[in-house]
GUFI-885185 format. One record per atom (N, C-alpha, C, O): atom name; y, z, x. Coordinates in Angstrom, 2 decimals, decimal comma. Example, Ala and Ser with C-alpha at 12.3 -4.5 7.8 and 13.67 -1.06 7.14 Angstrom:
node atom = N | c2 = -5,69 | c3 = 7,80 | c1 = 13,19 $
node atom = CA | c2 = -4,50 | c3 = 7,80 | c1 = 12,30 $
node atom = C | c2 = -3,30 | c3 = 7,80 | c1 = 13,20 $
node atom = O | c2 = -3,32 | c3 = 8,46 | c1 = 14,24 $
node atom = N | c2 = -2,25 | c3 = 7,08 | c1 = 12,85 $
node atom = CA | c2 = -1,06 | c3 = 7,14 | c1 = 13,67 $
node atom = C | c2 = 0,03 | c3 = 7,87 | c1 = 12,90 $
node atom = O | c2 = 1,14 | c3 = 8,04 | c1 = 13,41 $
//
This chain:
node atom = N | c2 = 163,22 | c3 = 105,88 | c1 = 99,89 $
node atom = CA | c2 = 163,17 | c3 = 105,80 | c1 = 98,68 $
node atom = C | c2 = 163,68 | c3 = 104,07 | c1 = 98,71 $
node atom = O | c2 = 164,30 | c3 = 103,65 | c1 = 99,68 $
node atom = N | c2 = 163,21 | c3 = 102,79 | c1 = 97,05 $
node atom = CA | c2 = 163,55 | c3 = 102,20 | c1 = 97,12 $
node atom = C | c2 = 165,24 | c3 = 101,61 | c1 = 96,71 $
node atom = O | c2 = 166,11 | c3 = 102,18 | c1 = 96,05 $
node atom = N | c2 = 165,25 | c3 = 100,30 | c1 = 97,37 $
node atom = CA | c2 = 166,46 | c3 = 99,99 | c1 = 96,69 $
node atom = C | c2 = 165,96 | c3 = 99,15 | c1 = 94,96 $
node atom = O | c2 = 165,47 | c3 = 98,04 | c1 = 94,76 $
node atom = N | c2 = 166,20 | c3 = 99,82 | c1 = 94,37 $
node atom = CA | c2 = 166,47 | c3 = 99,26 | c1 = 92,58 $
node atom = C | c2 = 166,86 | c3 = 100,46 | c1 = 91,87 $
node atom = O | c2 = 166,54 | c3 = 101,65 | c1 = 91,91 $
node atom = N | c2 = 168,06 | c3 = 99,36 | c1 = 90,89 $
node atom = CA | c2 = 169,16 | c3 = 99,44 | c1 = 89,73 $
node atom = C | c2 = 168,04 | c3 = 100,08 | c1 = 89,13 $
node atom = O | c2 = 166,85 | c3 = 99,88 | c1 = 88,87 $
node atom = N | c2 = 169,07 | c3 = 101,07 | c1 = 88,99 $
node atom = CA | c2 = 168,04 | c3 = 102,68 | c1 = 87,81 $
node atom = C | c2 = 168,46 | c3 = 102,24 | c1 = 86,64 $
node atom = O | c2 = 168,00 | c3 = 102,75 | c1 = 85,62 $
node atom = N | c2 = 169,59 | c3 = 100,99 | c1 = 86,57 $
node atom = CA | c2 = 169,82 | c3 = 99,97 | c1 = 84,28 $
node atom = C | c2 = 169,15 | c3 = 99,05 | c1 = 84,34 $
node atom = O | c2 = 168,66 | c3 = 98,55 | c1 = 83,33 $
node atom = N | c2 = 168,82 | c3 = 98,31 | c1 = 86,22 $
node atom = CA | c2 = 168,28 | c3 = 96,69 | c1 = 85,42 $
node atom = C | c2 = 167,24 | c3 = 96,54 | c1 = 85,82 $
node atom = O | c2 = 166,30 | c3 = 95,88 | c1 = 85,37 $
node atom = N | c2 = 167,35 | c3 = 97,27 | c1 = 86,85 $
node atom = CA | c2 = 165,28 | c3 = 97,13 | c1 = 87,89 $
node atom = C | c2 = 165,45 | c3 = 95,69 | c1 = 89,05 $
node atom = O | c2 = 164,65 | c3 = 95,07 | c1 = 89,74 $
node atom = N | c2 = 166,52 | c3 = 95,63 | c1 = 88,87 $
node atom = CA | c2 = 166,58 | c3 = 94,65 | c1 = 90,10 $
node atom = C | c2 = 166,31 | c3 = 95,05 | c1 = 91,47 $
node atom = O | c2 = 166,98 | c3 = 95,95 | c1 = 91,98 $
node atom = N | c2 = 165,62 | c3 = 94,60 | c1 = 91,96 $
node atom = CA | c2 = 164,85 | c3 = 94,81 | c1 = 93,39 $
node atom = C | c2 = 164,96 | c3 = 93,92 | c1 = 94,46 $
node atom = O | c2 = 165,21 | c3 = 92,78 | c1 = 94,07 $
node atom = N | c2 = 164,89 | c3 = 94,01 | c1 = 95,29 $
node atom = CA | c2 = 165,36 | c3 = 92,86 | c1 = 96,79 $
node atom = C | c2 = 164,15 | c3 = 92,08 | c1 = 96,08 $
node atom = O | c2 = 163,20 | c3 = 92,44 | c1 = 95,40 $
node atom = N | c2 = 164,90 | c3 = 90,11 | c1 = 96,84 $
node atom = CA | c2 = 164,44 | c3 = 89,20 | c1 = 96,05 $
node atom = C | c2 = 163,71 | c3 = 88,55 | c1 = 97,84 $
node atom = O | c2 = 164,39 | c3 = 88,61 | c1 = 98,86 $
node atom = N | c2 = 162,47 | c3 = 88,07 | c1 = 97,83 $
node atom = CA | c2 = 161,27 | c3 = 87,34 | c1 = 98,74 $
node atom = C | c2 = 162,09 | c3 = 85,87 | c1 = 98,80 $
node atom = O | c2 = 162,20 | c3 = 85,23 | c1 = 97,75 $
node atom = N | c2 = 162,80 | c3 = 85,21 | c1 = 100,33 $
node atom = CA | c2 = 162,55 | c3 = 83,92 | c1 = 100,40 $
node atom = C | c2 = 162,54 | c3 = 83,08 | c1 = 101,74 $
node atom = O | c2 = 161,55 | c3 = 83,55 | c1 = 102,32 $
node atom = N | c2 = 162,95 | c3 = 82,33 | c1 = 102,38 $
node atom = CA | c2 = 163,56 | c3 = 81,79 | c1 = 102,80 $
node atom = C | c2 = 164,23 | c3 = 81,52 | c1 = 103,99 $
node atom = O | c2 = 165,31 | c3 = 81,03 | c1 = 103,66 $
node atom = N | c2 = 164,17 | c3 = 81,56 | c1 = 105,00 $
node atom = CA | c2 = 166,32 | c3 = 81,23 | c1 = 105,98 $
node atom = C | c2 = 165,17 | c3 = 79,56 | c1 = 106,03 $
node atom = O | c2 = 164,04 | c3 = 79,32 | c1 = 105,59 $
node atom = N | c2 = 166,09 | c3 = 78,82 | c1 = 106,71 $
node atom = CA | c2 = 165,72 | c3 = 78,10 | c1 = 106,90 $
node atom = C | c2 = 167,53 | c3 = 77,25 | c1 = 108,44 $
node atom = O | c2 = 168,73 | c3 = 77,01 | c1 = 108,30 $
node atom = N | c2 = 166,73 | c3 = 77,18 | c1 = 109,38 $
node atom = CA | c2 = 167,80 | c3 = 76,16 | c1 = 110,30 $
node atom = C | c2 = 167,50 | c3 = 74,73 | c1 = 109,96 $
node atom = O | c2 = 166,58 | c3 = 74,11 | c1 = 109,43 $
node atom = N | c2 = 168,84 | c3 = 74,44 | c1 = 110,55 $
node atom = CA | c2 = 168,96 | c3 = 73,18 | c1 = 110,54 $
node atom = C | c2 = 167,78 | c3 = 71,94 | c1 = 110,56 $
node atom = O | c2 = 167,62 | c3 = 70,88 | c1 = 109,96 $
node atom = N | c2 = 167,15 | c3 = 72,62 | c1 = 111,48 $
node atom = CA | c2 = 165,53 | c3 = 72,13 | c1 = 112,11 $
node atom = C | c2 = 164,75 | c3 = 72,21 | c1 = 111,37 $
node atom = O | c2 = 163,63 | c3 = 71,81 | c1 = 111,69 $
node atom = N | c2 = 164,95 | c3 = 72,69 | c1 = 110,21 $
node atom = CA | c2 = 164,36 | c3 = 73,29 | c1 = 108,88 $
node atom = C | c2 = 162,96 | c3 = 74,37 | c1 = 109,29 $
node atom = O | c2 = 161,92 | c3 = 74,70 | c1 = 108,70 $
node atom = N | c2 = 163,56 | c3 = 74,67 | c1 = 110,54 $
node atom = CA | c2 = 162,64 | c3 = 76,26 | c1 = 110,98 $
node atom = C | c2 = 161,92 | c3 = 77,62 | c1 = 109,53 $
node atom = O | c2 = 161,20 | c3 = 78,50 | c1 = 110,01 $
node atom = N | c2 = 161,99 | c3 = 77,65 | c1 = 108,97 $
node atom = CA | c2 = 161,55 | c3 = 78,43 | c1 = 108,02 $
node atom = C | c2 = 161,09 | c3 = 79,55 | c1 = 108,65 $
node atom = O | c2 = 160,28 | c3 = 79,57 | c1 = 109,58 $
node atom = N | c2 = 161,80 | c3 = 80,78 | c1 = 107,97 $
node atom = CA | c2 = 161,44 | c3 = 82,60 | c1 = 108,27 $
node atom = C | c2 = 161,39 | c3 = 82,71 | c1 = 107,51 $
node atom = O | c2 = 161,51 | c3 = 81,97 | c1 = 106,53 $
node atom = N | c2 = 161,05 | c3 = 84,29 | c1 = 107,76 $
node atom = CA | c2 = 161,55 | c3 = 84,66 | c1 = 106,21 $
node atom = C | c2 = 162,73 | c3 = 86,08 | c1 = 105,96 $
node atom = O | c2 = 162,71 | c3 = 86,99 | c1 = 106,79 $
node atom = N | c2 = 163,59 | c3 = 86,13 | c1 = 104,95 $
node atom = CA | c2 = 164,58 | c3 = 86,60 | c1 = 105,10 $
node atom = C | c2 = 164,17 | c3 = 87,94 | c1 = 103,23 $
node atom = O | c2 = 163,09 | c3 = 87,99 | c1 = 102,63 $
node atom = N | c2 = 165,08 | c3 = 88,51 | c1 = 102,99 $
node atom = CA | c2 = 164,74 | c3 = 89,55 | c1 = 101,87 $
node atom = C | c2 = 166,07 | c3 = 89,38 | c1 = 102,01 $
node atom = O | c2 = 166,73 | c3 = 89,26 | c1 = 103,05 $
node atom = N | c2 = 166,75 | c3 = 89,36 | c1 = 99,86 $
node atom = CA | c2 = 168,27 | c3 = 89,51 | c1 = 99,85 $
node atom = C | c2 = 168,32 | c3 = 90,55 | c1 = 98,58 $
node atom = O | c2 = 167,94 | c3 = 90,34 | c1 = 97,43 $
node atom = N | c2 = 169,03 | c3 = 91,98 | c1 = 99,24 $
node atom = CA | c2 = 169,13 | c3 = 93,41 | c1 = 98,34 $
node atom = C | c2 = 170,45 | c3 = 92,87 | c1 = 98,02 $
node atom = O | c2 = 171,50 | c3 = 92,34 | c1 = 98,39 $
node atom = N | c2 = 169,38 | c3 = 93,56 | c1 = 96,64 $
node atom = CA | c2 = 171,13 | c3 = 94,46 | c1 = 95,72 $
node atom = C | c2 = 172,07 | c3 = 94,88 | c1 = 96,46 $
node atom = O | c2 = 172,12 | c3 = 95,36 | c1 = 97,59 $
node atom = N | c2 = 173,22 | c3 = 94,49 | c1 = 95,26 $
node atom = CA | c2 = 174,65 | c3 = 95,46 | c1 = 95,54 $
node atom = C | c2 = 174,54 | c3 = 96,70 | c1 = 94,98 $
node atom = O | c2 = 174,98 | c3 = 97,10 | c1 = 93,90 $
node atom = N | c2 = 173,95 | c3 = 97,25 | c1 = 95,77 $
node atom = CA | c2 = 173,87 | c3 = 99,08 | c1 = 94,97 $
node atom = C | c2 = 174,44 | c3 = 99,80 | c1 = 94,92 $
node atom = O | c2 = 174,36 | c3 = 99,42 | c1 = 96,09 $
node atom = N | c2 = 175,10 | c3 = 100,65 | c1 = 94,79 $
node atom = CA | c2 = 175,97 | c3 = 101,71 | c1 = 94,17 $
node atom = C | c2 = 175,49 | c3 = 103,36 | c1 = 94,30 $
node atom = O | c2 = 174,79 | c3 = 104,07 | c1 = 93,59 $
node atom = N | c2 = 175,75 | c3 = 103,44 | c1 = 94,76 $
node atom = CA | c2 = 175,45 | c3 = 105,11 | c1 = 94,22 $
node atom = C | c2 = 177,11 | c3 = 105,81 | c1 = 93,47 $
node atom = O | c2 = 177,91 | c3 = 106,39 | c1 = 94,21 $
node atom = N | c2 = 177,35 | c3 = 105,66 | c1 = 92,15 $
node atom = CA | c2 = 178,13 | c3 = 106,26 | c1 = 91,30 $
node atom = C | c2 = 178,08 | c3 = 107,36 | c1 = 90,64 $
node atom = O | c2 = 177,13 | c3 = 107,11 | c1 = 89,90 $
node atom = N | c2 = 178,60 | c3 = 108,93 | c1 = 90,24 $
node atom = CA | c2 = 178,78 | c3 = 109,34 | c1 = 88,87 $
node atom = C | c2 = 179,16 | c3 = 108,91 | c1 = 88,13 $
node atom = O | c2 = 179,89 | c3 = 107,97 | c1 = 88,44 $
node atom = N | c2 = 178,99 | c3 = 109,22 | c1 = 86,50 $
node atom = CA | c2 = 179,28 | c3 = 108,16 | c1 = 84,92 $
node atom = C | c2 = 179,83 | c3 = 109,94 | c1 = 84,47 $
node atom = O | c2 = 179,40 | c3 = 110,76 | c1 = 85,28 $
node atom = N | c2 = 180,15 | c3 = 110,17 | c1 = 84,03 $
node atom = CA | c2 = 180,82 | c3 = 111,56 | c1 = 82,34 $
node atom = C | c2 = 179,89 | c3 = 111,26 | c1 = 81,14 $
node atom = O | c2 = 180,19 | c3 = 110,57 | c1 = 80,16 $
node atom = N | c2 = 179,17 | c3 = 111,66 | c1 = 81,28 $
node atom = CA | c2 = 178,11 | c3 = 111,46 | c1 = 79,91 $
node atom = C | c2 = 178,97 | c3 = 112,82 | c1 = 79,16 $
node atom = O | c2 = 178,95 | c3 = 114,03 | c1 = 79,33 $
node atom = N | c2 = 179,85 | c3 = 111,69 | c1 = 78,06 $
node atom = CA | c2 = 180,22 | c3 = 112,74 | c1 = 77,13 $
node atom = C | c2 = 179,68 | c3 = 113,50 | c1 = 76,01 $
node atom = O | c2 = 180,19 | c3 = 114,62 | c1 = 75,91 $
node atom = N | c2 = 178,99 | c3 = 113,28 | c1 = 75,33 $
node atom = CA | c2 = 177,41 | c3 = 113,46 | c1 = 73,94 $
node atom = C | c2 = 177,06 | c3 = 115,23 | c1 = 75,00 $
node atom = O | c2 = 177,00 | c3 = 116,37 | c1 = 74,54 $
node atom = N | c2 = 176,91 | c3 = 114,82 | c1 = 76,34 $
node atom = CA | c2 = 175,67 | c3 = 116,25 | c1 = 77,22 $
node atom = C | c2 = 177,10 | c3 = 116,87 | c1 = 78,21 $
node atom = O | c2 = 176,89 | c3 = 117,87 | c1 = 78,90 $
node atom = N | c2 = 178,44 | c3 = 116,27 | c1 = 78,23 $
node atom = CA | c2 = 178,44 | c3 = 117,09 | c1 = 79,05 $
node atom = C | c2 = 178,93 | c3 = 117,76 | c1 = 80,03 $
node atom = O | c2 = 179,62 | c3 = 118,70 | c1 = 80,42 $
node atom = N | c2 = 177,70 | c3 = 116,13 | c1 = 80,48 $
node atom = CA | c2 = 177,79 | c3 = 116,76 | c1 = 82,33 $
node atom = C | c2 = 177,80 | c3 = 115,07 | c1 = 83,49 $
node atom = O | c2 = 177,50 | c3 = 113,91 | c1 = 83,22 $
node atom = N | c2 = 178,17 | c3 = 115,57 | c1 = 84,47 $
node atom = CA | c2 = 178,08 | c3 = 113,77 | c1 = 85,42 $
node atom = C | c2 = 176,33 | c3 = 113,94 | c1 = 85,35 $
node atom = O | c2 = 175,59 | c3 = 114,90 | c1 = 85,12 $
node atom = N | c2 = 176,11 | c3 = 112,40 | c1 = 85,69 $
node atom = CA | c2 = 175,05 | c3 = 112,04 | c1 = 85,88 $
node atom = C | c2 = 174,87 | c3 = 110,72 | c1 = 87,40 $
node atom = O | c2 = 174,92 | c3 = 109,50 | c1 = 87,48 $
node atom = N | c2 = 174,74 | c3 = 111,42 | c1 = 87,99 $
node atom = CA | c2 = 174,97 | c3 = 110,09 | c1 = 88,99 $
node atom = C | c2 = 173,50 | c3 = 109,11 | c1 = 89,23 $
node atom = O | c2 = 172,31 | c3 = 109,42 | c1 = 89,28 $
node atom = N | c2 = 174,09 | c3 = 108,04 | c1 = 89,33 $
node atom = CA | c2 = 173,07 | c3 = 106,12 | c1 = 88,99 $
node atom = C | c2 = 173,16 | c3 = 106,27 | c1 = 90,39 $
node atom = O | c2 = 173,65 | c3 = 107,16 | c1 = 91,09 $
node atom = N | c2 = 172,47 | c3 = 105,03 | c1 = 90,71 $
node atom = CA | c2 = 172,02 | c3 = 104,59 | c1 = 91,80 $
node atom = C | c2 = 172,46 | c3 = 103,02 | c1 = 90,71 $
node atom = O | c2 = 172,22 | c3 = 102,96 | c1 = 89,50 $
node atom = N | c2 = 173,00 | c3 = 102,15 | c1 = 91,35 $
node atom = CA | c2 = 173,33 | c3 = 101,08 | c1 = 90,41 $
node atom = C | c2 = 173,80 | c3 = 99,79 | c1 = 90,89 $
node atom = O | c2 = 174,77 | c3 = 99,97 | c1 = 91,63 $
node atom = N | c2 = 173,50 | c3 = 98,57 | c1 = 90,77 $
node atom = CA | c2 = 174,15 | c3 = 97,76 | c1 = 90,94 $
node atom = C | c2 = 175,41 | c3 = 97,32 | c1 = 90,04 $
node atom = O | c2 = 175,54 | c3 = 97,28 | c1 = 88,82 $
node atom = N | c2 = 176,19 | c3 = 97,04 | c1 = 90,96 $
node atom = CA | c2 = 177,70 | c3 = 96,08 | c1 = 90,10 $
node atom = C | c2 = 177,07 | c3 = 95,06 | c1 = 88,71 $
node atom = O | c2 = 177,80 | c3 = 94,97 | c1 = 87,73 $
node atom = N | c2 = 176,30 | c3 = 94,64 | c1 = 88,70 $
node atom = CA | c2 = 176,16 | c3 = 93,80 | c1 = 87,71 $
node atom = C | c2 = 175,05 | c3 = 94,84 | c1 = 86,86 $
node atom = O | c2 = 174,17 | c3 = 94,30 | c1 = 86,19 $
node atom = N | c2 = 175,11 | c3 = 95,92 | c1 = 86,91 $
node atom = CA | c2 = 175,23 | c3 = 97,53 | c1 = 85,86 $
node atom = C | c2 = 176,31 | c3 = 98,04 | c1 = 86,10 $
node atom = O | c2 = 177,08 | c3 = 97,39 | c1 = 85,39 $
node atom = N | c2 = 176,92 | c3 = 98,82 | c1 = 86,64 $
node atom = CA | c2 = 178,40 | c3 = 98,92 | c1 = 86,21 $
node atom = C | c2 = 179,46 | c3 = 98,12 | c1 = 84,99 $
node atom = O | c2 = 180,28 | c3 = 98,77 | c1 = 84,35 $
node atom = N | c2 = 179,29 | c3 = 96,78 | c1 = 84,83 $
node atom = CA | c2 = 179,55 | c3 = 95,58 | c1 = 84,37 $
node atom = C | c2 = 179,26 | c3 = 95,80 | c1 = 82,96 $
node atom = O | c2 = 180,06 | c3 = 95,75 | c1 = 82,03 $
node atom = N | c2 = 177,77 | c3 = 96,08 | c1 = 82,89 $
node atom = CA | c2 = 177,10 | c3 = 95,87 | c1 = 81,38 $
node atom = C | c2 = 177,36 | c3 = 97,97 | c1 = 80,68 $
node atom = O | c2 = 177,26 | c3 = 98,41 | c1 = 79,54 $
node atom = N | c2 = 177,63 | c3 = 98,59 | c1 = 81,81 $
node atom = CA | c2 = 178,35 | c3 = 99,94 | c1 = 81,17 $
node atom = C | c2 = 179,27 | c3 = 99,74 | c1 = 80,95 $
node atom = O | c2 = 179,69 | c3 = 100,25 | c1 = 79,91 $
node atom = N | c2 = 180,13 | c3 = 98,96 | c1 = 81,67 $
node atom = CA | c2 = 181,99 | c3 = 99,18 | c1 = 81,13 $
node atom = C | c2 = 182,09 | c3 = 98,73 | c1 = 79,88 $
node atom = O | c2 = 182,81 | c3 = 99,21 | c1 = 79,00 $
node atom = N | c2 = 180,69 | c3 = 96,95 | c1 = 79,72 $
node atom = CA | c2 = 180,51 | c3 = 96,65 | c1 = 77,97 $
node atom = C | c2 = 179,73 | c3 = 97,08 | c1 = 77,51 $
node atom = O | c2 = 179,63 | c3 = 96,32 | c1 = 76,55 $
node atom = N | c2 = 179,02 | c3 = 97,75 | c1 = 77,39 $
node atom = CA | c2 = 178,36 | c3 = 98,21 | c1 = 76,13 $
node atom = C | c2 = 178,07 | c3 = 100,01 | c1 = 75,72 $
node atom = O | c2 = 177,27 | c3 = 100,44 | c1 = 74,90 $
node atom = N | c2 = 178,98 | c3 = 100,76 | c1 = 76,57 $
node atom = CA | c2 = 178,97 | c3 = 101,82 | c1 = 77,29 $
node atom = C | c2 = 177,63 | c3 = 103,19 | c1 = 77,52 $
node atom = O | c2 = 176,77 | c3 = 103,73 | c1 = 76,82 $
node atom = N | c2 = 177,99 | c3 = 103,25 | c1 = 78,58 $
node atom = CA | c2 = 177,41 | c3 = 104,75 | c1 = 79,12 $
node atom = C | c2 = 176,64 | c3 = 105,17 | c1 = 78,08 $
node atom = O | c2 = 175,51 | c3 = 104,98 | c1 = 78,52 $
node atom = N | c2 = 176,51 | c3 = 105,69 | c1 = 76,80 $
node atom = CA | c2 = 175,21 | c3 = 106,82 | c1 = 76,17 $
node atom = C | c2 = 174,30 | c3 = 105,44 | c1 = 75,93 $
node atom = O | c2 = 173,14 | c3 = 105,66 | c1 = 76,26 $
node atom = N | c2 = 174,50 | c3 = 104,03 | c1 = 75,42 $
node atom = CA | c2 = 172,91 | c3 = 103,11 | c1 = 74,51 $
node atom = C | c2 = 173,01 | c3 = 102,77 | c1 = 75,76 $
node atom = O | c2 = 171,98 | c3 = 102,09 | c1 = 75,74 $
node atom = N | c2 = 173,38 | c3 = 102,66 | c1 = 76,82 $
node atom = CA | c2 = 173,05 | c3 = 102,34 | c1 = 78,20 $
node atom = C | c2 = 171,80 | c3 = 103,24 | c1 = 78,33 $
node atom = O | c2 = 170,69 | c3 = 102,73 | c1 = 78,49 $
node atom = N | c2 = 171,92 | c3 = 104,03 | c1 = 78,29 $
node atom = CA | c2 = 171,51 | c3 = 105,21 | c1 = 79,09 $
node atom = C | c2 = 170,51 | c3 = 106,21 | c1 = 78,40 $
node atom = O | c2 = 169,87 | c3 = 107,18 | c1 = 78,80 $
node atom = N | c2 = 170,72 | c3 = 105,26 | c1 = 76,66 $
node atom = CA | c2 = 168,79 | c3 = 105,92 | c1 = 75,72 $
node atom = C | c2 = 168,14 | c3 = 104,66 | c1 = 75,12 $
node atom = O | c2 = 167,56 | c3 = 104,67 | c1 = 74,03 $
node atom = N | c2 = 168,32 | c3 = 103,13 | c1 = 76,19 $
node atom = CA | c2 = 167,50 | c3 = 102,42 | c1 = 76,28 $
node atom = C | c2 = 167,06 | c3 = 102,91 | c1 = 77,52 $
node atom = O | c2 = 165,83 | c3 = 102,89 | c1 = 77,45 $
node atom = N | c2 = 167,60 | c3 = 103,59 | c1 = 79,27 $
node atom = CA | c2 = 166,83 | c3 = 104,14 | c1 = 80,07 $
node atom = C | c2 = 165,99 | c3 = 105,05 | c1 = 79,83 $
node atom = O | c2 = 165,13 | c3 = 105,10 | c1 = 80,70 $
node atom = N | c2 = 165,84 | c3 = 106,05 | c1 = 78,73 $
node atom = CA | c2 = 165,39 | c3 = 107,29 | c1 = 78,02 $
node atom = C | c2 = 164,68 | c3 = 106,33 | c1 = 77,84 $
node atom = O | c2 = 164,18 | c3 = 105,80 | c1 = 78,84 $
node atom = N | c2 = 164,35 | c3 = 105,72 | c1 = 76,31 $
node atom = CA | c2 = 162,85 | c3 = 104,70 | c1 = 76,40 $
node atom = C | c2 = 162,24 | c3 = 104,62 | c1 = 76,49 $
node atom = O | c2 = 161,28 | c3 = 104,95 | c1 = 75,78 $
node atom = N | c2 = 162,36 | c3 = 103,74 | c1 = 78,16 $
node atom = CA | c2 = 161,70 | c3 = 102,99 | c1 = 79,44 $
node atom = C | c2 = 161,14 | c3 = 104,36 | c1 = 80,16 $
node atom = O | c2 = 159,91 | c3 = 104,38 | c1 = 80,20 $
node atom = N | c2 = 161,59 | c3 = 105,14 | c1 = 80,54 $
node atom = CA | c2 = 161,32 | c3 = 106,67 | c1 = 80,36 $
node atom = C | c2 = 161,81 | c3 = 106,95 | c1 = 82,25 $
node atom = O | c2 = 161,28 | c3 = 107,57 | c1 = 83,18 $
node atom = N | c2 = 162,95 | c3 = 106,20 | c1 = 82,13 $
node atom = CA | c2 = 163,54 | c3 = 106,60 | c1 = 83,86 $
node atom = C | c2 = 164,14 | c3 = 107,60 | c1 = 83,77 $
node atom = O | c2 = 164,88 | c3 = 107,59 | c1 = 82,79 $
node atom = N | c2 = 164,17 | c3 = 108,74 | c1 = 84,50 $
node atom = CA | c2 = 164,55 | c3 = 110,28 | c1 = 84,35 $
node atom = C | c2 = 165,87 | c3 = 110,20 | c1 = 84,64 $
node atom = O | c2 = 166,36 | c3 = 109,41 | c1 = 85,44 $
node atom = N | c2 = 166,41 | c3 = 110,95 | c1 = 84,05 $
node atom = CA | c2 = 168,25 | c3 = 111,00 | c1 = 84,56 $
node atom = C | c2 = 168,65 | c3 = 112,53 | c1 = 84,72 $
node atom = O | c2 = 169,80 | c3 = 112,84 | c1 = 85,05 $
//
């Protein structure tokens, strides 16, 4: 399973780790993903989402129903 946020689509970034001697090696930065359960009031059921911490803040700010509607419009299975 890929480490991708269900809501925002955040995924791993690739870049270089640069040492003091300017030696460069590849490094990957993973998003801060959490497995969370949310209660969807309109359907009276719990949904499990793998979301980044930024997505948790988005859900708190905009509301779960609005976020779920946008996910369904994009074709993300819930």
